[in-house]
NUZAKE-575751 format. One record per atom (N, C-alpha, C): residue number from 1; residue in three letters; x, y, z. Coordinates in pm, whole numbers, always signed. Example, Ala and Ser with C-alpha at 12.3 -4.5 7.8 and 13.67 -1.06 7.14 Angstrom:
BEGIN
{1 ALA {+1319 -569 +780}},
{1 ALA {+1230 -450 +780}},
{1 ALA {+1320 -330 +780}},
{2 SER {+1285 -225 +708}},
{2 SER {+1367 -106 +714}},
{2 SER {+1290 +3 +787}},
END
This chain:
BEGIN
{1 MET {+79 -125 -2}},
{1 MET {-1 +1 -2}},
{1 MET {+85 +120 +2}},
{2 LYS {+199 +120 +64}},
{2 LYS {+285 +236 +75}},
{2 LYS {+335 +274 -61}},
{3 ALA {+379 +181 -148}},
{3 ALA {+429 +206 -284}},
{3 ALA {+323 +276 -364}},
{4 PHE {+192 +230 -350}},
{4 PHE {+89 +292 -432}},
{4 PHE {+57 +443 -381}},
{5 THR {+55 +454 -251}},
{5 THR {+25 +589 -190}},
{5 THR {+144 +685 -233}},
{6 ILE {+270 +639 -225}},
{6 ILE {+382 +720 -256}},
{6 ILE {+375 +758 -400}},
{7 ALA {+333 +663 -501}},
{7 ALA {+325 +694 -634}},
{7 ALA {+223 +809 -659}},
{8 ILE {+113 +801 -601}},
{8 ILE {+16 +906 -595}},
{8 ILE {+65 +1039 -548}},
{9 LEU {+132 +1022 -436}},
{9 LEU {+188 +1148 -367}},
{9 LEU {+278 +1218 -465}},
{10 ALA {+361 +1156 -540}},
{10 ALA {+461 +1212 -638}},
{10 ALA {+379 +1296 -741}},
{11 LEU {+262 +1254 -761}},
{11 LEU {+180 +1321 -874}},
{11 LEU {+107 +1449 -825}},
{12 LEU {+91 +1459 -699}},
{12 LEU {+12 +1565 -636}},
{12 LEU {+100 +1690 -631}},
{13 PRO {+49 +1805 -676}},
{13 PRO {+118 +1931 -669}},
{13 PRO {+93 +1990 -527}},
{14 LEU {+200 +2056 -482}},
{14 LEU {+184 +2120 -352}},
{14 LEU {+193 +2274 -389}},
{15 SER {+93 +2351 -351}},
{15 SER {+95 +2493 -374}},
{15 SER {+166 +2566 -259}},
{16 PRO {+236 +2676 -284}},
{16 PRO {+309 +2748 -179}},
{16 PRO {+207 +2784 -74}},
{17 LEU {+75 +2810 -110}},
{17 LEU {-21 +2850 +2}},
{17 LEU {-19 +2730 +111}},
{18 MET {-22 +2608 +74}},
{18 MET {-34 +2503 +157}},
{18 MET {+79 +2506 +267}},
{19 ALA {+196 +2546 +231}},
{19 ALA {+296 +2556 +315}},
{19 ALA {+282 +2642 +428}},
{20 ASN {+195 +2750 +407}},
{20 ASN {+173 +2857 +511}},
{20 ASN {+64 +2832 +613}},
{21 GLN {-12 +2723 +572}},
{21 GLN {-128 +2689 +660}},
{21 GLN {-99 +2568 +751}},
{22 ILE {-82 +2590 +874}},
{22 ILE {-43 +2486 +959}},
{22 ILE {-176 +2425 +1011}},
{23 THR {-184 +2282 +999}},
{23 THR {-299 +2208 +1046}},
{23 THR {-265 +2145 +1185}},
{24 PRO {-351 +2163 +1288}},
{24 PRO {-337 +2092 +1409}},
{24 PRO {-333 +1937 +1364}},
{25 ILE {-250 +1858 +1442}},
{25 ILE {-250 +1709 +1412}},
{25 ILE {-378 +1648 +1428}},
{26 SER {-455 +1690 +1528}},
{26 SER {-582 +1627 +1548}},
{26 SER {-686 +1646 +1424}},
{27 GLU {-658 +1749 +1350}},
{27 GLU {-738 +1784 +1234}},
{27 GLU {-689 +1734 +1096}},
{28 ALA {-574 +1663 +1097}},
{28 ALA {-521 +1607 +976}},
{28 ALA {-602 +1497 +935}},
{29 GLU {-684 +1516 +819}},
{29 GLU {-775 +1429 +766}},
{29 GLU {-713 +1334 +661}},
{30 LYS {-753 +1204 +662}},
{30 LYS {-708 +1106 +563}},
{30 LYS {-735 +1165 +423}},
{31 GLY {-640 +1151 +333}},
{31 GLY {-651 +1183 +199}},
{31 GLY {-618 +1327 +178}},
{32 SER {-570 +1407 +266}},
{32 SER {-548 +1553 +244}},
{32 SER {-396 +1579 +256}},
{33 ILE {-363 +1688 +196}},
{33 ILE {-230 +1737 +200}},
{33 ILE {-228 +1844 +311}},
{34 VAL {-124 +1820 +404}},
{34 VAL {-116 +1915 +512}},
{34 VAL {+30 +1956 +550}},
{35 THR {+29 +2069 +623}},
{35 THR {+160 +2107 +694}},
{35 THR {+128 +2102 +834}},
{36 LEU {+219 +2024 +901}},
{36 LEU {+200 +2006 +1046}},
{36 LEU {+334 +2070 +1109}},
{37 SER {+306 +2113 +1241}},
{37 SER {+415 +2178 +1311}},
{37 SER {+411 +2102 +1442}},
{38 GLY {+528 +2060 +1497}},
{38 GLY {+537 +1994 +1624}},
{38 GLY {+671 +1960 +1668}},
{39 THR {+683 +1865 +1766}},
{39 THR {+803 +1820 +1817}},
{39 THR {+817 +1659 +1787}},
{40 ILE {+941 +1617 +1754}},
{40 ILE {+967 +1471 +1735}},
{40 ILE {+962 +1411 +1875}},
{41 GLU {+860 +1325 +1882}},
{41 GLU {+841 +1249 +2004}},
{41 GLU {+918 +1127 +2024}},
{42 ARG {+935 +1060 +1913}},
{42 ARG {+1028 +941 +1907}},
{42 ARG {+1052 +897 +1770}},
{43 ILE {+1162 +838 +1740}},
{43 ILE {+1200 +781 +1604}},
{43 ILE {+1178 +623 +1618}},
{44 SER {+1083 +589 +1533}},
{44 SER {+1034 +439 +1554}},
{44 SER {+1108 +358 +1451}},
{45 ASP {+1172 +412 +1351}},
{45 ASP {+1251 +337 +1256}},
{45 ASP {+1341 +422 +1182}},
{46 THR {+1424 +385 +1092}},
{46 THR {+1515 +467 +1032}},
{46 THR {+1458 +570 +944}},
{47 ASP {+1326 +533 +898}},
{47 ASP {+1259 +626 +800}},
{47 ASP {+1116 +658 +852}},
{48 GLU {+1091 +655 +985}},
{48 GLU {+964 +699 +1032}},
{48 GLU {+988 +751 +1176}},
{49 PHE {+904 +849 +1214}},
{49 PHE {+901 +912 +1344}},
{49 PHE {+761 +955 +1390}},
{50 ARG {+753 +988 +1516}},
{50 ARG {+614 +1033 +1567}},
{50 ARG {+634 +1177 +1592}},
{51 LEU {+534 +1263 +1546}},
{51 LEU {+536 +1397 +1559}},
{51 LEU {+413 +1434 +1652}},
{52 SER {+437 +1525 +1750}},
{52 SER {+332 +1563 +1845}},
{52 SER {+315 +1704 +1852}},
{53 ASP {+195 +1749 +1882}},
{53 ASP {+164 +1895 +1905}},
{53 ASP {+67 +1898 +2023}},
{54 ASP {+9 +2006 +2053}},
{54 ASP {-70 +2020 +2173}},
{54 ASP {-218 +1951 +2145}},
{55 THR {-239 +1905 +2023}},
{55 THR {-361 +1832 +1996}},
{55 THR {-356 +1694 +1977}},
{56 GLY {-237 +1634 +1969}},
{56 GLY {-222 +1488 +1941}},
{56 GLY {-90 +1454 +1891}},
{57 SER {-76 +1333 +1827}},
{57 SER {+43 +1291 +1770}},
{57 SER {+8 +1196 +1641}},
{58 ILE {+118 +1199 +1547}},
{58 ILE {+88 +1118 +1424}},
{58 ILE {+219 +1064 +1381}},
{59 ASN {+217 +939 +1313}},
{59 ASN {+340 +887 +1250}},
{59 ASN {+367 +960 +1129}},
{60 ILE {+501 +996 +1105}},
{60 ILE {+551 +1058 +977}},
{60 ILE {+650 +955 +912}},
{61 TYR {+633 +933 +780}},
{61 TYR {+710 +842 +707}},
{61 TYR {+780 +915 +609}},
{62 VAL {+921 +907 +603}},
{62 VAL {+1011 +978 +506}},
{62 VAL {+1080 +882 +421}},
{63 GLY {+1048 +748 +424}},
{63 GLY {+1122 +653 +343}},
{63 GLY {+1110 +671 +204}},
{64 PRO {+1206 +626 +124}},
{64 PRO {+1322 +541 +177}},
{64 PRO {+1432 +625 +228}},
{65 ASN {+1413 +747 +275}},
{65 ASN {+1514 +828 +320}},
{65 ASN {+1529 +806 +483}},
{66 TRP {+1638 +853 +536}},
{66 TRP {+1666 +853 +677}},
{66 TRP {+1601 +973 +736}},
{67 VAL {+1562 +956 +874}},
{67 VAL {+1504 +1071 +947}},
{67 VAL {+1606 +1174 +970}},
{68 PRO {+1589 +1290 +915}},
{68 PRO {+1692 +1396 +923}},
{68 PRO {+1684 +1486 +1047}},
{69 ALA {+1632 +1442 +1158}},
{69 ALA {+1618 +1523 +1276}},
{69 ALA {+1621 +1434 +1401}},
{70 GLN {+1618 +1504 +1521}},
{70 GLN {+1636 +1425 +1643}},
{70 GLN {+1521 +1427 +1728}},
{71 ILE {+1504 +1345 +1817}},
{71 ILE {+1405 +1342 +1928}},
{71 ILE {+1415 +1476 +1999}},
{72 GLY {+1290 +1542 +2017}},
{72 GLY {+1279 +1664 +2090}},
{72 GLY {+1299 +1786 +2003}},
{73 GLU {+1330 +1767 +1868}},
{73 GLU {+1347 +1883 +1777}},
{73 GLU {+1212 +1931 +1727}},
{74 ALA {+1200 +2067 +1733}},
{74 ALA {+1078 +2130 +1670}},
{74 ALA {+1093 +2138 +1515}},
{75 ILE {+985 +2088 +1451}},
{75 ILE {+997 +2091 +1306}},
{75 ILE {+858 +2128 +1236}},
{76 GLN {+848 +2145 +1113}},
{76 GLN {+734 +2143 +1029}},
{76 GLN {+752 +2040 +928}},
{77 VAL {+632 +1977 +897}},
{77 VAL {+630 +1857 +796}},
{77 VAL {+516 +1900 +702}},
{78 MET {+546 +1890 +564}},
{78 MET {+450 +1903 +470}},
{78 MET {+432 +1772 +400}},
{79 GLY {+314 +1703 +388}},
{79 GLY {+299 +1589 +314}},
{79 GLY {+140 +1538 +307}},
{80 PHE {+130 +1415 +264}},
{80 PHE {+7 +1355 +232}},
{80 PHE {-38 +1257 +343}},
{81 VAL {-159 +1288 +403}},
{81 VAL {-208 +1194 +502}},
{81 VAL {-277 +1068 +435}},
{82 ASP {-207 +953 +461}},
{82 ASP {-244 +831 +400}},
{82 ASP {-397 +802 +408}},
{83 ASP {-463 +765 +306}},
{83 ASP {-607 +748 +316}},
{83 ASP {-653 +596 +318}},
{84 GLY {-553 +512 +353}},
{84 GLY {-578 +371 +360}},
{84 GLY {-636 +336 +506}},
{85 PHE {-655 +205 +528}},
{85 PHE {-704 +156 +650}},
{85 PHE {-590 +177 +754}},
{86 GLY {-632 +173 +883}},
{86 GLY {-540 +169 +994}},
{86 GLY {-520 +315 +1036}},
{87 PRO {-422 +338 +1131}},
{87 PRO {-401 +462 +1184}},
{87 PRO {-349 +568 +1084}},
{88 ARG {-375 +690 +1114}},
{88 ARG {-339 +799 +1022}},
{88 ARG {-178 +806 +1027}},
{89 GLU {-120 +831 +903}},
{89 GLU {+25 +835 +879}},
{89 GLU {+46 +941 +771}},
{90 VAL {+147 +1024 +786}},
{90 VAL {+175 +1120 +684}},
{90 VAL {+298 +1074 +603}},
{91 TYR {+287 +1084 +477}},
{91 TYR {+405 +1059 +377}},
{91 TYR {+462 +1196 +349}},
{92 ALA {+570 +1222 +420}},
{92 ALA {+640 +1357 +404}},
{92 ALA {+693 +1388 +279}},
{93 ARG {+677 +1511 +222}},
{93 ARG {+735 +1556 +102}},
{93 ARG {+858 +1666 +156}},
{94 GLN {+842 +1724 +246}},
{94 GLN {+928 +1817 +294}},
{94 GLN {+931 +1837 +452}},
{95 LEU {+1049 +1861 +498}},
{95 LEU {+1068 +1883 +641}},
{95 LEU {+1149 +2007 +671}},
{96 THR {+1102 +2103 +748}},
{96 THR {+1161 +2227 +780}},
{96 THR {+1200 +2230 +922}},
{97 ARG {+1351 +2250 +948}},
{97 ARG {+1396 +2254 +1079}},
{97 ARG {+1374 +2388 +1135}},
{98 ALA {+1401 +2403 +1265}},
{98 ALA {+1387 +2523 +1336}},
{98 ALA {+1478 +2636 +1280}},
{99 ASP {+1598 +2594 +1227}},
{99 ASP {+1689 +2692 +1181}},
{99 ASP {+1658 +2737 +1034}},
{100 GLY {+1542 +2691 +984}},
{100 GLY {+1502 +2730 +845}},
{100 GLY {+1542 +2637 +738}},
{101 SER {+1639 +2542 +765}},
{101 SER {+1688 +2450 +660}},
{101 SER {+1569 +2355 +624}},
{102 VAL {+1570 +2330 +490}},
{102 VAL {+1456 +2251 +434}},
{102 VAL {+1509 +2116 +377}},
{103 VAL {+1451 +2004 +412}},
{103 VAL {+1479 +1884 +352}},
{103 VAL {+1373 +1839 +262}},
{104 GLU {+1397 +1801 +146}},
{104 GLU {+1297 +1750 +47}},
{104 GLU {+1309 +1607 +53}},
{105 PHE {+1204 +1526 +36}},
{105 PHE {+1204 +1378 +23}},
{105 PHE {+1162 +1328 -111}},
{106 GLU {+1245 +1241 -164}},
{106 GLU {+1209 +1167 -281}},
{106 GLU {+1158 +1038 -258}},
{107 HIS {+1031 +1006 -288}},
{107 HIS {+972 +879 -263}},
{107 HIS {+980 +796 -385}},
{108 ARG {+1085 +723 -411}},
{108 ARG {+1081 +641 -534}},
{108 ARG {+1143 +502 -493}},
{109 TYR {+1105 +413 -553}},
{109 TYR {+1146 +273 -529}},
{109 TYR {+1206 +222 -666}},
{110 ASP {+1322 +164 -659}},
{110 ASP {+1377 +98 -783}},
{110 ASP {+1350 -50 -790}},
END
């Protein structure tokens, strides 16, 4: 399912307007493109972490890339909320660190 979702994600355009609208984690709806702001709660795998804000927490998938941040770091993530069964998860397209540096994620599988 991840490969299919990532293929769809690559086709979706992200407008600059979306990057300026922060969505509370509790309001991140399946099937939507969101920008979330929060703190890394834990790193659960080399390519996945849990992001939390005052409204809740959510898994963020950056694979096949490595997580480019640390536990406790405040970040923003822009990506697609998986619309499949199971818990909500965001397929990240971009991560912005507190210092303003931006990490873009390529989701491709060979």
